[in-house]
Backbone as CSV, one residue per row, in Angstrom:
resi,resn,N_x,N_y,N_z,CA_x,CA_y,CA_z,C_x,C_y,C_z
1,MET,15.730,3.898,-10.621,15.473,5.380,-9.894,14.894,5.007,-8.699
2,THR,15.563,5.946,-7.762,15.062,5.584,-5.977,14.113,6.698,-5.783
3,LEU,12.727,6.450,-5.520,11.734,7.553,-5.396,11.835,8.084,-3.838
4,SER,11.794,9.241,-3.664,11.909,10.057,-2.344,10.708,9.767,-1.698
5,ARG,10.625,9.733,-0.349,9.290,9.640,0.727,8.279,10.630,0.069
6,ARG,8.573,11.735,-0.496,7.704,12.743,-0.942,7.193,12.256,-2.150
7,GLN,7.661,11.492,-2.893,7.217,11.429,-4.308,6.375,10.071,-4.386
8,LEU,6.629,9.157,-3.100,5.928,7.907,-3.310,5.822,7.293,-2.107
9,GLY,4.629,6.956,-1.488,4.574,6.245,-0.236,5.237,5.014,0.017
10,VAL,5.408,4.057,-1.103,6.048,3.092,-1.066,7.475,3.243,-0.669
11,ALA,8.245,4.261,-1.029,9.535,4.641,-0.701,9.788,4.355,0.491
12,ALA,8.665,4.977,1.577,9.060,5.249,2.947,9.356,3.513,3.399
13,ALA,9.038,2.592,2.578,9.238,1.261,3.011,10.576,1.019,2.764
14,GLY,11.392,1.824,1.977,12.629,1.189,1.707,12.833,0.388,0.640
15,LEU,12.106,0.351,-0.227,12.030,-0.403,-1.356,12.266,0.253,-2.648
16,THR,13.235,-0.049,-3.324,13.613,0.398,-4.866,12.420,0.152,-5.823
17,VAL,11.892,0.907,-6.709,10.883,0.648,-7.435,11.264,0.702,-9.021
18,ALA,11.579,-0.226,-9.755,12.044,-0.105,-10.919,11.609,1.293,-11.821
19,SER,12.577,1.721,-12.708,12.101,2.630,-13.547,12.463,2.143,-14.973
20,ARG,11.736,3.127,-15.912,11.899,2.610,-17.365,13.359,2.741,-17.772
21,ALA,14.162,3.612,-16.926,15.414,3.873,-17.427,16.561,3.061,-17.205
22,GLY,15.902,1.882,-16.165,16.816,0.634,-16.005,16.467,0.200,-14.468
23,ALA,17.189,-0.645,-14.037,16.968,-1.283,-12.796,17.471,-0.473,-11.523
24,ALA,16.834,-0.327,-10.867,17.518,0.553,-9.644,18.543,-0.200,-8.811
25,PRO,19.457,0.614,-8.212,20.529,0.103,-7.506,20.106,-0.805,-6.148
26,GLU,20.686,-1.314,-5.586,20.050,-2.104,-4.254,20.115,-1.098,-3.226
27,VAL,19.118,-1.383,-2.249,19.042,-0.602,-1.143,19.313,-1.350,0.266
28,GLU,19.783,-0.782,1.134,20.024,-1.386,2.203,18.719,-1.448,3.078
29,GLY,18.334,-2.686,3.834,17.267,-2.938,4.539,17.229,-2.355,5.885
30,PRO,16.633,-2.687,6.978,15.124,-3.511,6.774,14.153,-2.717,5.673
31,LEU,13.279,-3.824,5.183,12.467,-3.140,4.369,11.124,-3.698,4.641
32,GLU,10.370,-2.633,5.324,9.096,-3.020,6.285,8.046,-2.927,5.205
33,LEU,7.031,-3.757,5.262,5.626,-3.682,4.715,4.711,-4.161,5.720
34,TRP,3.283,-3.774,5.492,2.287,-4.073,6.457,1.190,-4.491,5.848
35,THR,0.485,-5.483,6.443,-0.943,-5.903,6.017,-1.833,-6.342,7.054
36,TRP,-2.934,-5.862,6.725,-4.252,-6.162,7.959,-4.785,-7.533,7.355
37,THR,-5.177,-8.630,8.345,-5.518,-10.018,7.924,-6.657,-10.256,8.943
38,THR,-7.491,-11.220,8.591,-8.377,-12.005,9.620,-7.705,-12.927,10.663
39,SER,-8.462,-12.964,11.552,-7.763,-13.875,12.756,-7.561,-15.262,12.343
40,GLU,-8.674,-15.576,11.371,-8.498,-17.134,10.687,-7.184,-17.236,9.781
41,GLN,-6.707,-15.854,9.191,-5.481,-16.317,8.641,-4.438,-16.313,9.476
42,ILE,-4.576,-15.513,10.478,-3.240,-15.610,11.524,-3.200,-17.019,12.070
43,ARG,-4.181,-17.642,12.459,-4.380,-18.929,13.000,-3.560,-19.944,12.179
44,GLY,-3.922,-19.750,10.778,-3.194,-20.641,9.787,-1.812,-20.011,9.670
45,LEU,-1.256,-18.705,9.754,0.124,-18.511,9.745,0.912,-19.174,10.931
46,GLU,0.244,-19.121,11.702,1.031,-19.324,13.345,1.010,-21.101,13.238
47,LYS,0.030,-21.454,12.549,0.235,-23.010,12.758,1.167,-23.646,11.457
48,TRP,1.094,-23.050,10.494,1.872,-23.692,9.413,2.992,-22.985,8.933
49,GLY,3.048,-21.609,9.343,4.029,-20.946,9.274,4.333,-20.369,7.736
50,LEU,3.163,-20.609,6.891,3.326,-20.177,5.378,2.735,-18.748,5.453
51,LEU,3.480,-17.777,4.922,2.844,-16.481,4.537,1.804,-16.299,3.316
52,PHE,2.351,-17.028,2.478,1.649,-17.036,1.383,0.788,-18.254,0.671
53,THR,-0.838,-18.192,1.068,-1.530,-19.338,1.018,-2.432,-19.252,0.041
54,ARG,-2.964,-17.874,-0.423,-3.845,-17.902,-1.366,-3.531,-17.241,-2.904
55,ALA,-4.082,-18.051,-3.734,-3.965,-17.488,-5.194,-4.612,-16.346,-5.399
56,GLU,-5.996,-16.391,-4.834,-7.031,-15.350,-4.740,-8.085,-15.379,-3.531
57,ARG,-8.518,-14.278,-3.563,-9.866,-14.468,-2.384,-11.093,-14.794,-2.935
58,PRO,-11.811,-15.742,-1.908,-13.162,-16.114,-2.316,-14.035,-14.923,-2.851
59,ASP,-14.736,-15.215,-3.860,-15.557,-14.364,-4.398,-15.215,-13.039,-4.739
60,VAL,-14.039,-13.060,-4.704,-13.423,-11.538,-5.089,-12.374,-11.861,-6.392
61,GLY,-11.652,-12.972,-6.251,-10.766,-13.174,-7.280,-9.155,-12.616,-6.858
62,LYS,-8.144,-12.409,-7.983,-6.866,-12.075,-7.743,-7.123,-10.602,-7.511
63,GLY,-7.989,-9.871,-8.059,-7.733,-8.411,-7.926,-7.668,-7.870,-9.499
64,TYR,-7.886,-6.369,-9.391,-7.858,-5.627,-10.698,-6.584,-5.439,-11.327
65,ALA,-5.789,-5.377,-10.323,-4.005,-5.254,-10.773,-3.741,-6.434,-12.039
66,PHE,-4.182,-7.633,-11.480,-3.941,-8.826,-12.259,-4.705,-8.962,-13.669
67,GLU,-5.952,-8.140,-13.611,-6.575,-7.785,-14.788,-5.852,-7.175,-15.851
68,VAL,-5.215,-5.979,-15.131,-4.343,-5.079,-15.990,-3.076,-5.857,-16.448
69,LEU,-2.456,-6.554,-15.573,-1.468,-7.439,-16.144,-1.830,-8.325,-17.094
70,ALA,-2.938,-8.780,-17.096,-3.296,-9.828,-18.339,-3.112,-9.276,-19.617
71,LYS,-3.245,-7.816,-19.673,-3.689,-7.179,-21.041,-2.274,-7.199,-21.840
72,TRP,-1.137,-7.405,-20.929,-0.003,-7.092,-21.478,0.632,-8.531,-21.388
73,LYS,0.266,-9.581,-21.603,0.667,-11.013,-21.473,1.666,-11.524,-22.273
74,ASP,1.943,-10.436,-23.404,3.224,-10.682,-24.398,4.602,-10.165,-23.548
75,ASP,4.147,-9.195,-22.717,5.216,-8.664,-22.083,6.255,-9.590,-21.169
76,ALA,7.276,-9.408,-21.249,8.307,-10.456,-20.552,8.189,-10.344,-18.860
77,THR,7.945,-8.871,-18.381,7.914,-8.776,-17.068,6.389,-9.061,-16.488
78,ALA,5.532,-9.085,-17.232,4.019,-9.280,-17.145,3.976,-10.702,-17.116
79,GLN,4.601,-11.523,-18.099,4.479,-13.053,-17.928,5.143,-13.485,-16.675
80,LEU,6.208,-12.815,-16.160,6.949,-13.332,-14.931,6.031,-12.912,-13.743
81,LEU,5.485,-11.973,-13.746,4.306,-11.255,-12.371,3.099,-12.408,-12.751
82,LEU,2.635,-12.522,-13.782,1.740,-13.877,-13.911,2.024,-15.229,-13.770
83,SER,3.293,-15.532,-13.482,3.568,-16.838,-13.527,3.440,-17.581,-12.167
84,GLU,3.557,-18.893,-12.048,3.668,-19.498,-10.831,4.352,-19.021,-9.789
85,ARG,5.296,-18.506,-9.892,6.502,-17.730,-8.926,5.474,-16.741,-8.008
86,PHE,4.506,-15.998,-8.871,3.879,-15.064,-7.863,2.465,-15.340,-7.867
87,GLU,2.164,-16.376,-8.266,0.664,-17.036,-8.055,-0.058,-16.778,-6.706
88,LYS,0.730,-17.030,-5.618,0.284,-16.695,-4.200,0.982,-15.515,-3.677
89,GLY,0.156,-14.581,-2.903,1.082,-13.504,-2.353,0.040,-12.818,-1.263
90,ARG,0.330,-11.722,-0.971,-0.276,-10.780,-0.201,-0.290,-9.301,-0.644
91,PHE,-1.163,-8.611,-0.524,-1.494,-7.220,-0.657,-0.945,-6.589,0.487
92,VAL,-0.008,-5.534,0.378,0.449,-4.891,1.629,0.646,-3.311,1.312
93,TRP,1.113,-2.549,2.325,1.382,-1.410,1.994,2.523,-0.947,2.945
94,SER,3.310,0.410,2.708,4.487,0.553,3.380,4.319,1.447,4.818
95,ASN,2.889,1.600,5.324,2.465,1.704,6.620,1.278,1.254,7.094
96,PRO,1.009,0.826,8.530,0.036,0.200,9.069,-1.128,1.064,8.889
97,TRP,-1.190,2.400,9.119,-2.353,2.982,9.282,-3.327,3.479,7.941
98,ALA,-2.582,3.551,6.748,-3.101,3.845,5.565,-4.114,2.983,5.034
99,THR,-4.158,1.506,5.608,-5.072,0.274,5.176,-5.948,-0.002,6.394
100,CYS,-6.027,0.488,7.530,-6.432,0.013,8.657,-8.146,0.038,8.594
101,LEU,-8.510,0.971,7.710,-9.902,1.034,7.972,-10.605,0.513,6.720
102,GLY,-9.699,-0.363,5.887,-10.365,-0.926,4.718,-10.559,-0.012,3.711
103,PHE,-11.634,-0.489,2.545,-11.610,0.406,1.576,-13.201,0.247,0.941
104,GLY,-13.861,1.076,0.533,-14.860,0.821,-0.214,-16.051,0.198,0.582
105,GLY,-15.984,0.317,2.087,-16.698,-0.601,2.998,-16.417,-2.021,3.025
106,GLU,-15.101,-2.518,2.481,-14.772,-3.552,3.063,-13.479,-3.506,3.780
107,SER,-13.429,-4.178,5.026,-12.715,-4.573,6.146,-11.646,-5.712,5.904
108,TYR,-10.380,-5.317,6.165,-9.458,-6.511,5.927,-9.075,-7.343,6.780
109,GLY,-9.445,-6.955,8.154,-9.340,-7.606,9.353,-8.834,-7.422,10.261
110,PRO,-8.549,-7.528,11.663,-8.005,-6.792,12.811,-6.723,-6.812,13.294
111,GLU,-5.887,-7.883,12.607,-4.800,-8.511,12.682,-3.768,-7.970,11.904
112,LEU,-2.769,-7.288,12.293,-1.688,-6.631,11.856,-0.550,-7.572,11.797
113,VAL,0.032,-7.471,10.485,1.434,-8.545,10.082,2.683,-7.396,9.485
114,ARG,3.630,-7.499,10.182,4.850,-7.180,9.693,5.596,-7.986,8.767
115,ILE,5.952,-7.566,7.774,6.685,-8.448,6.749,7.759,-7.629,6.105
116,GLU,8.990,-8.493,6.636,10.467,-7.706,6.052,10.891,-8.415,5.051
117,LEU,11.185,-7.701,4.046,11.747,-8.227,2.568,13.401,-8.202,2.812
118,LYS,14.166,-8.877,1.864,15.480,-9.067,2.064,16.133,-7.596,1.442
119,PRO,17.235,-7.295,1.563,17.851,-6.036,1.122,17.873,-6.387,-0.284
120,GLY,17.900,-5.204,-1.199,17.842,-5.315,-2.499,16.633,-5.882,-3.399
121,SER,15.457,-5.992,-2.543,14.143,-6.358,-3.437,13.729,-5.211,-4.104
122,VAL,13.105,-5.328,-5.335,12.635,-4.431,-6.220,11.111,-4.690,-6.569
123,LEU,10.529,-3.726,-6.858,9.078,-3.639,-7.240,9.080,-3.380,-8.788
124,SER,8.569,-4.195,-9.688,7.940,-3.708,-10.739,6.576,-2.347,-10.734
125,ARG,6.713,-1.405,-11.371,5.467,-0.564,-11.195,4.792,-0.425,-12.477
126,PHE,3.412,-0.104,-12.223,2.469,0.072,-13.606,1.345,0.468,-12.857
127,SER,0.611,0.981,-13.726,-0.820,1.539,-13.377,-1.919,1.080,-14.634
128,SER,-3.194,1.390,-14.333,-4.287,1.042,-15.143,-4.233,1.902,-16.379
129,ARG,-3.454,3.145,-16.415,-3.380,3.750,-17.807,-1.988,3.834,-18.262
130,SER,-1.154,3.166,-17.757,0.355,2.933,-18.154,0.455,2.008,-19.353
131,GLY,1.769,1.793,-19.806,2.100,0.569,-20.666,2.225,-0.492,-19.900
132,PRO,2.961,-1.393,-20.106,3.353,-2.788,-19.155,4.217,-2.355,-18.253
133,PRO,4.127,-3.265,-17.310,5.250,-3.013,-15.963,6.306,-3.021,-16.167
134,GLU,7.312,-1.925,-15.602,8.373,-1.724,-15.815,9.449,-2.857,-15.344
135,ALA,10.539,-2.915,-16.267,11.198,-4.229,-16.514,12.529,-3.932,-15.464
136,VAL,13.007,-5.219,-14.876,13.905,-4.985,-13.895,15.225,-5.840,-14.537
137,ASN,16.388,-5.229,-14.230,17.469,-6.243,-14.777,18.028,-7.443,-14.195
138,ASP,17.558,-7.497,-13.151,17.685,-8.825,-12.167,16.506,-9.343,-11.948
139,ALA,15.778,-10.532,-12.503,14.610,-10.854,-12.169,14.602,-11.628,-10.817
140,ALA,15.735,-12.160,-10.435,15.944,-12.878,-8.854,15.446,-11.956,-7.789
141,ARG,15.570,-10.439,-8.148,15.605,-9.556,-7.279,13.984,-9.083,-7.102
142,LEU,13.266,-9.572,-7.972,11.933,-9.069,-7.793,10.854,-9.649,-7.116
143,ALA,10.550,-8.645,-5.885,9.404,-9.226,-4.750,7.965,-9.238,-5.290
144,GLY,7.503,-8.482,-6.371,6.426,-8.303,-6.810,6.003,-6.746,-7.411
145,PHE,4.764,-6.268,-7.279,4.778,-5.083,-8.075,4.258,-3.932,-7.016
146,HIS,4.042,-2.741,-7.602,3.416,-1.568,-7.104,2.514,-1.122,-8.227
147,PHE,1.251,-0.995,-7.979,0.183,-0.745,-8.894,-0.785,0.397,-8.433
148,GLU,-0.825,1.271,-9.585,-1.930,2.448,-8.880,-2.924,2.341,-10.226
149,ASN,-4.225,2.507,-9.632,-5.627,2.527,-10.171,-5.775,3.929,-10.507
150,GLU,-5.673,4.344,-11.803,-5.851,5.625,-12.370,-7.201,6.121,-13.035
151,SER,-8.000,4.977,-13.175,-8.983,4.846,-14.083,-10.222,5.721,-13.626
152,ALA,-10.231,5.994,-12.538,-11.576,6.735,-11.756,-11.425,8.458,-12.243
153,ASP,-12.479,8.738,-12.635,-12.587,10.240,-12.757,-12.949,10.949,-11.413
154,LEU,-12.006,11.569,-10.870,-12.621,12.216,-9.725,-12.653,13.449,-9.838
155,ASN,-13.269,14.289,-10.959,-13.617,15.688,-10.828,-15.328,15.606,-11.318
156,GLY,-15.866,16.825,-10.916,-17.148,17.286,-11.358,-17.908,16.387,-10.808
157,THR,-19.048,15.933,-11.554,-20.323,15.060,-10.935,-19.658,13.735,-10.491
158,HIS,-18.923,13.024,-11.128,-18.306,12.087,-10.596,-17.822,12.137,-9.108
159,CYS,-17.164,12.717,-8.958,-16.525,13.194,-7.606,-17.584,13.525,-6.560
160,SER,-18.454,14.160,-7.024,-19.458,14.684,-5.930,-20.377,13.414,-5.728
161,THR,-20.182,12.530,-6.223,-21.023,11.210,-5.863,-19.977,10.039,-5.552
162,PHE,-18.754,10.423,-5.230,-17.790,9.440,-4.958,-18.020,8.453,-3.862
163,ARG,-17.830,7.507,-3.784,-18.200,6.455,-2.684,-17.059,5.282,-2.395
164,GLY,-15.741,5.586,-2.865,-15.000,4.784,-2.383,-14.178,3.738,-3.483
165,ASP,-14.809,3.874,-4.474,-14.285,2.866,-5.649,-13.408,3.518,-6.591
166,GLY,-12.706,4.690,-6.104,-12.067,5.288,-7.039,-10.329,5.011,-7.200
167,ALA,-9.607,6.022,-7.261,-8.205,5.488,-7.321,-7.564,5.020,-5.807
168,TRP,-6.889,4.173,-6.441,-5.997,3.704,-5.014,-4.642,3.191,-5.496
169,ARG,-3.719,2.891,-4.711,-2.518,2.362,-5.218,-2.178,1.208,-3.951
170,GLU,-1.451,0.040,-4.264,-1.282,-1.155,-3.774,0.051,-1.748,-3.909
171,ILE,0.700,-2.591,-3.026,1.700,-3.340,-3.317,1.427,-4.837,-3.367
172,TYR,1.880,-5.381,-3.939,1.678,-7.264,-3.959,3.105,-7.648,-4.084
173,VAL,3.285,-8.361,-2.882,4.454,-9.451,-2.742,4.075,-10.743,-2.662
174,GLY,4.612,-11.494,-4.007,4.259,-12.813,-4.020,5.359,-13.860,-4.289
175,ASP,6.884,-13.434,-4.228,8.003,-14.243,-3.768,8.312,-14.351,-2.586
176,GLU,7.992,-15.699,-1.931,8.368,-15.733,-0.692,10.046,-15.756,-0.282
177,GLN,10.828,-16.170,-1.363,11.897,-16.037,-1.356,12.594,-14.764,-1.188
178,ARG,11.944,-13.871,-1.539,12.450,-12.282,-1.107,12.012,-12.002,0.255
179,VAL,11.696,-12.766,1.113,10.802,-12.417,2.429,11.862,-12.943,3.314
180,ALA,12.453,-11.814,4.147,13.616,-12.151,5.314,12.485,-12.632,6.654
181,GLY,11.266,-12.498,6.718,10.687,-12.831,7.845,9.206,-12.015,8.127
182,TRP,8.730,-12.575,8.888,7.108,-11.783,9.506,7.018,-11.986,10.655
183,SER,6.372,-11.002,11.263,5.815,-11.080,12.847,4.538,-10.533,12.776
184,ARG,4.020,-11.025,14.090,2.396,-10.379,14.269,2.667,-9.784,15.746
185,LYS,3.400,-10.077,16.565,3.741,-9.153,17.891,5.460,-9.014,17.947
186,SER,5.871,-7.759,18.128,7.120,-7.602,18.210,7.475,-6.231,18.662
187,ARG,8.788,-5.863,19.327,8.961,-4.595,19.643,8.815,-3.772,18.108
188,ALA,9.237,-4.104,17.334,9.185,-3.174,15.962,7.770,-3.068,15.818
189,ILE,6.871,-3.761,16.144,5.589,-3.398,15.653,4.776,-2.560,16.376
190,SER,5.154,-2.506,17.683,4.639,-1.561,18.776,5.600,-0.209,18.612
191,ALA,6.794,-0.289,18.109,7.351,1.124,18.033,6.837,1.798,16.868
192,ARG,6.680,0.931,15.675,5.945,1.534,14.430,4.491,2.193,14.904
193,LEU,3.447,1.318,15.507,2.391,1.988,15.719,2.354,3.192,16.556
194,GLU,3.566,3.187,17.693,3.560,4.486,18.636,3.958,5.565,17.751
195,ARG,4.670,5.431,16.778,5.270,6.596,15.823,3.967,6.901,14.932
196,ASP,3.238,6.147,14.516,2.135,6.508,13.786,1.054,7.089,14.423
197,ILE,0.772,6.632,15.684,-0.157,7.358,16.403,0.058,8.690,16.803
198,SER,1.361,9.005,16.912,2.083,10.069,17.504,2.024,11.063,16.306
199,PHE,2.264,10.767,14.858,2.078,11.342,13.718,0.729,11.874,13.344
200,LEU,-0.398,10.910,13.460,-1.594,11.264,13.344,-2.184,12.197,14.396
201,SER,-1.856,11.803,15.709,-2.375,12.752,16.753,-1.934,14.211,16.536
202,ARG,-0.679,14.390,15.921,-0.384,16.022,15.677,-0.835,16.509,14.528
203,LEU,-1.422,15.459,13.571,-2.055,15.984,12.590,-3.379,16.135,13.005
204,SER,-4.028,15.480,13.797,-5.323,15.832,14.364,-5.628,17.151,14.853
205,ARG,-4.420,17.450,15.746,-4.509,18.664,16.370,-4.234,19.959,15.346
206,ASP,-3.495,19.698,14.444,-3.251,20.609,13.422,-4.497,20.810,12.389
207,ALA,-5.254,19.678,12.284,-6.297,19.686,11.546,-7.619,20.400,11.974
208,ALA,-7.613,20.516,13.155,-8.578,21.308,14.358,-8.662,22.756,13.885
209,GLY,-7.514,23.179,13.373,-7.341,24.496,13.038,-7.137,25.030,11.750
210,LEU,-7.365,23.705,10.753,-7.289,23.944,9.487,-8.578,23.761,8.809
211,LYS,-8.935,24.154,7.635,-10.281,24.026,6.632,-9.872,22.799,5.887
212,VAL,-10.300,21.550,6.337,-10.192,20.230,5.564,-11.047,20.790,4.367
213,PRO,-10.321,20.441,2.898,-11.048,20.392,1.707,-12.329,19.720,1.852
214,ASP,-13.024,19.974,0.691,-14.398,19.015,0.481,-13.601,18.057,-0.312
215,VAL,-14.556,16.980,-0.291,-14.122,15.829,-0.898,-13.521,15.963,-2.071
216,CYS,-14.224,16.552,-3.154,-13.756,16.734,-4.859,-12.115,17.355,-4.626
217,SER,-12.223,18.463,-3.705,-10.907,19.218,-3.382,-9.627,18.251,-3.070
218,TRP,-10.484,17.680,-1.852,-9.306,16.858,-1.436,-8.557,15.530,-2.370
219,LEU,-9.496,14.805,-3.007,-9.172,13.778,-3.799,-8.409,14.300,-4.990
220,ALA,-8.466,15.802,-5.321,-7.400,16.202,-6.293,-6.203,16.329,-5.637
221,SER,-6.275,16.867,-4.650,-5.056,17.161,-3.825,-4.120,15.684,-3.571
222,VAL,-4.760,14.646,-3.328,-4.098,13.449,-3.113,-3.400,13.271,-4.118
223,LYS,-4.164,13.220,-5.181,-3.527,12.701,-6.777,-2.304,13.747,-6.868
224,GLN,-2.127,14.904,-6.514,-1.157,16.136,-6.768,-0.155,15.358,-5.755
225,ALA,-0.477,14.962,-4.671,0.322,14.704,-3.346,1.157,13.324,-3.987
226,TRP,0.507,12.494,-4.558,1.113,10.951,-5.081,2.048,11.298,-6.364
227,ARG,2.037,12.452,-6.827,3.052,13.137,-7.874,4.164,13.876,-7.252
228,GLY,4.220,14.034,-5.807,5.193,14.615,-5.291,5.020,16.191,-5.129
229,GLU,3.668,16.552,-5.386,3.411,17.914,-5.467,2.670,18.267,-4.204
230,GLY,2.833,19.587,-3.538,2.317,19.839,-2.276,3.222,20.104,-1.195
231,SER,2.643,20.797,-0.007,3.743,20.850,1.041,2.636,21.047,2.020
232,GLY,3.344,20.939,3.438,2.667,20.923,4.539,2.166,19.511,5.081
233,ALA,1.421,19.628,6.523,0.874,18.456,7.074,0.016,17.406,6.181
234,LEU,-1.111,18.359,5.821,-2.216,17.414,4.894,-1.367,16.744,3.609
235,ALA,-0.384,17.473,2.882,0.178,16.847,1.587,1.082,15.756,2.212
236,GLU,1.603,15.886,3.585,2.360,14.771,3.923,1.613,13.682,4.218
237,TYR,0.520,13.856,4.828,-0.415,12.829,5.227,-0.809,11.908,3.843
238,ALA,-1.469,12.847,2.733,-1.903,12.336,1.398,-0.574,11.530,0.984
239,ARG,0.269,11.662,0.797,1.615,11.285,0.110,1.679,9.843,0.691
240,GLN,1.293,9.451,2.004,1.416,8.208,2.395,0.273,7.221,2.271
241,LEU,-0.861,7.880,1.786,-2.116,7.155,1.795,-2.026,5.942,0.640
242,ALA,-2.842,5.033,0.723,-2.794,3.923,-0.258,-4.226,4.104,-0.995
243,PHE,-5.048,4.828,-0.395,-6.582,4.785,-0.930,-7.075,6.293,-0.932
244,ALA,-7.645,7.057,-2.236,-8.099,8.073,-2.327,-9.465,7.995,-1.940
245,SER,-10.095,7.774,-0.841,-11.354,7.330,-0.477,-11.633,8.347,0.744
246,PRO,-13.157,8.731,0.909,-13.684,9.413,1.759,-13.220,8.804,3.369
247,GLU,-13.051,7.536,3.574,-12.900,6.899,4.708,-11.520,7.550,5.318
248,TYR,-10.381,8.075,4.542,-9.141,8.596,4.885,-9.067,9.902,4.786
249,ARG,-10.289,10.759,4.174,-10.200,12.307,4.501,-10.058,12.670,5.656
250,PRO,-9.045,13.558,5.949,-8.359,14.113,7.160,-9.111,14.858,7.884
251,THR,-10.371,14.479,8.360,-11.485,15.180,9.213,-11.084,14.585,10.971
252,PRO,-11.471,15.583,11.535,-11.018,15.067,12.840,-11.708,13.594,13.110
253,GLU,-13.020,13.315,13.126,-13.656,12.161,12.917,-13.033,10.961,12.484
254,ASN,-12.481,11.010,11.187,-11.845,10.003,10.522,-10.315,9.697,11.258
255,LEU,-9.888,10.822,11.647,-8.267,10.526,12.069,-8.352,9.758,13.487
256,ARG,-9.604,10.476,14.370,-9.769,9.618,15.725,-10.089,8.090,15.223
257,ARG,-10.988,7.900,14.304,-10.994,6.365,14.004,-9.807,5.556,13.731
258,ILE,-8.994,6.275,13.003,-7.738,5.606,12.390,-6.789,5.287,13.574
259,ILE,-6.698,6.372,14.697,-5.975,6.181,15.646,-6.524,5.198,16.722
260,ALA,-7.778,5.257,17.069,-8.489,4.113,17.686,-8.111,2.902,17.316
261,VAL,-8.038,2.345,16.005,-7.641,1.004,15.418,-6.423,0.871,15.774
262,LEU,-5.477,2.000,15.553,-3.818,1.796,15.845,-3.709,1.338,17.517
263,GLN,-4.498,1.951,18.283,-4.128,1.813,19.689,-4.644,0.808,20.267
264,ALA,-6.023,-0.042,19.447,-6.397,-1.113,19.846,-5.433,-2.309,19.358
265,ARG,-4.742,-2.334,18.454,-3.772,-3.167,18.186,-2.528,-2.996,18.924
266,LEU,-2.314,-1.995,19.365,-1.025,-1.798,20.194,-1.289,-2.415,21.546
267,ARG,-2.420,-2.408,22.065,-3.100,-3.093,23.316,-2.722,-4.487,23.186
268,LEU,-2.781,-5.112,22.054,-2.848,-6.767,21.970,-1.508,-7.418,22.733
């Protein structure tokens, strides 16, 4: 099953996500993914040319998605994603802007890397409330997974005290054999940043005349947008988000912050 841009932000990257009905057909590339990282990591990338160097982050571990995978250790796809083949990798997203402010007070770094996957690459999809990760017919085409944390209650009193550790989506790529290439400075990166700045600037102008929902209502609308529901500029913005967190609530101030980060990166 190939998801539309309206249904899932990852589809904007051109990736196919495996469905329970069977493996998805191959998709023509290029397949763009984006990751923010530290200057130290960039120096290592440029010196050694290795995109995947860490099995886990110091003092953080591999991440919650891998804890969920471990619950399904008897499942063949989970076993594969937990194997040595995917031990090292990077968390990425389908656009640069939706992760540029970090999450829950954590910053990922000021350096942007564009990763291009080989055509035909697929992701297995699972969530914190779903069953095991979805299977693929051709394991050789598996590049990683798409994970959604649905465990947070974003309604009522829990929502009113929300601080950024609720629902999120992420992509993990761990098979370097599925990577066609990566770059830090290129015309493709500049062109993408310019498009995103243009999109966010238009939204900022539109938002000036709109009533931005309160935090609880906005978080609920983000989850609806992730299911492909809703229409209009704010819904389109929400569909591309990785994090349902207050940093990305489309207030004029937050939009200016996101645009400023992209503009600073564009000037490098």
